[in-house]
N, C-alpha and C positions, 0 to 999 in steps of 0.2 A: 794823571799817572799815579798809580798806587805805590806808596812807599812801603817797603818791607825791611824790617830789621830783626835779625835773629829768627827768621821764619815767621814773625808776627806782622801781619798787615796793619798799617795805620789806615783806618777807614777813610776813603777819599770823598767823603760827603761834605756838603756845604756846611752842615752843623759842625763837623770836626774841624774844618778849615777856619771857621769863625772862632771856635773855642781856642784853637792854636794861636791865632793872631791876638785875641784878647789877652791871653796869658803871657805871650811873648812880649806884648807891649807894656804890661803892668809889672811883670816880675823880672828881677835881675837874672842873668844867665844861670847862676847857681840854682835858683829855684825852678827856672824853666826846665833845665836839663834834668834836675831831680824829678820833677813831675812826669816828664816823658819816660824816665827810667822806671818810675812807679807803674806806669801803664804796661811797659814791656815786661818787667819782672812779674807783675801780677798776672799778665796774660800767660807767660811761660809756666808759672806755678799752677794756674788754672788748668792748662793743658795737661800737666802732669797729674793733677788731682782729679781730673774728670769733671771739672766745672765748666759750664758753657755760658759765660756772661754775654749780654748784649754789648758788642764792641763799642758802639757809640756811647752808651751809658758808662761803661768802665772808663773810657777815654776821658769823658767830662769829669767823672769823679776823681781820676788821677790828676788831671790838669788843674782842676780848681781846688784841690785839697789844701794847698798852702796859700791861697790868695789872701787869706786873712792875716798873713804875715807881711804883706806888701804895704808900702806907704800909701798907695792909692786906695786900697780897699779895707785896711784894718780899722776897726772901731776900738772903743775903750770900754764899752758897757757889756760885752759878752765874750765868751771864749772865741779864740781865733778860728777854731774848727767850725763854729756856727757861722762866722762871717762867710767862709768859703761855701758852706753848705747852702746858705740862703742865696748866695749869688748863683750857684749851680742850678738850684731849683728854679729860680726866676728865668735863667737863661734857657733851660730846657722847655719850660712852659711857653716861653716866647717863640720857641722853634717847633711847637706843635706836638711835643711829647706829652704823655698823659700825666695826670696827678700821681698815679701809682708809680710810674717810671721815675718821675722827679723825686718822689719820696724815697725810692731805693738809693738814688744817688745822694740825696740829703743825708740819709743814715750812714752811707759809706764814708762820707767826709766827716760828719759830726762825731763818728765813733772811731776814727782812725788812730786816735791815741788812747783807746780804751781796750787793752788786751783782754782776751778771753770771751769777748762777746761777738765781734763781727764774723768769726768763722762759723757761727751757728745760723747766720742769716743768708740772704740771697747772694749769688755769686758776685754781683756788682758791689756788694758791701764787703764780703769776705776778701775779695782780691785787691781792693784798694789797700786794706790793712796788710795783706801779704806783701804787696809791692813796697809799701813803706817800711815794713820790718826788714825786708831784704836790703833795701838801699841804705837805710839809716843805721840799723842794728846788726846787719849781717846775718840775720836769722836764716837758717836752712839754705845757705849758699850752695850746699852740695846738691840741691834739687835743680840747680841751673848748670847745664853743661858748659864746659870750659869755652867752647867755641861760641856759644850763645852769650856768655858773660863778656867775652872779648868784643863781640859785635855790638852789644848794647853800650859798653863803655867807650868804644871807638866813636860811635855815633853821638853819644852824650857823655863826655868825659867827666871825671870827678876830681879835678885838681884841688888839693887842700880842702876836700869836702867836709871832713869831720868837724874841723874848727869853723868852717864857713857856715854849716847848717846850724851849729850851736849858736853862733852869733846872730843868725837870722831869727832863730827862735827867741833869743833874748830881746832883740830889737822889736820884734812883733808883740811881745808880751809885757815889756817893762812898764808900760803906761797903764796896765790893767792887772796888777798883781793879784787882786782878789779873785779873778776868773780862773786862776790856776789851782785853787783849792780842790783837793780830791783827785788830782791828776798827777802824772809824772812831770808835768810842765813846771811845777814848783821846784823841781830839782835844778832846772836851768837857772831860774832866778836866784836860788840859793847859792849857786856856783859863781855867778857873775856879779851879784849885788850883795855885798857882805852884810848890809843892814836889813836885808829882807827877812821878815818874820813869818814863818809858816803858821797857818792856822792848825790847831790841834783838834782832831775829831773827838778824841776822848775828853778833852777839856770842854768842848762845846756841849757834849752830852751832860757832863757833870755840872756844868754851869748854866744849864737851861732853866727856864722858869718853873719847871716841874719840881715839886718838893722831893719826890722820890722817883 
């Protein structure tokens, strides 16, 4: 039976069902509900903006985008976004999707904390970012009709979400502070970890091995 929330159909395919169970099993409810909202908000914004993503690919991009924050899947040697991107790529290839399709999802996840770039790429890339910006930052909430907003948050509530997602970010990145350089992620570590020292891009240039 097809599930519909705010007029958006959750694809009823085996691939989507397996993706849902994988993420539900690995992620706490806060991250699972957030990821489902990212799919729904991204889909709603895509409809408004005239973008037509592959629903399966957008779903996997949305559901896997924060897997790198989970205890089961987070690593310490690369950005958390790349953790999720790698997992999604391998999952899609194992389910018969093409290298090009898996690459679009990889980019959508890897770039979802890099403003100003995803909106210029394929719909599956642009709309993961749009969904994240809606749910985490409240960007362009006016693009979501009140009834749709209510339906999404009824299906996937956001109790104490602001502080909860900040804590999830910190817990997922505190053991790899060097991976936050050049991203907004270092704001999270600086907030929660008083002894965190940001790397300075200007200082790196001035202190490089080049004489001038």
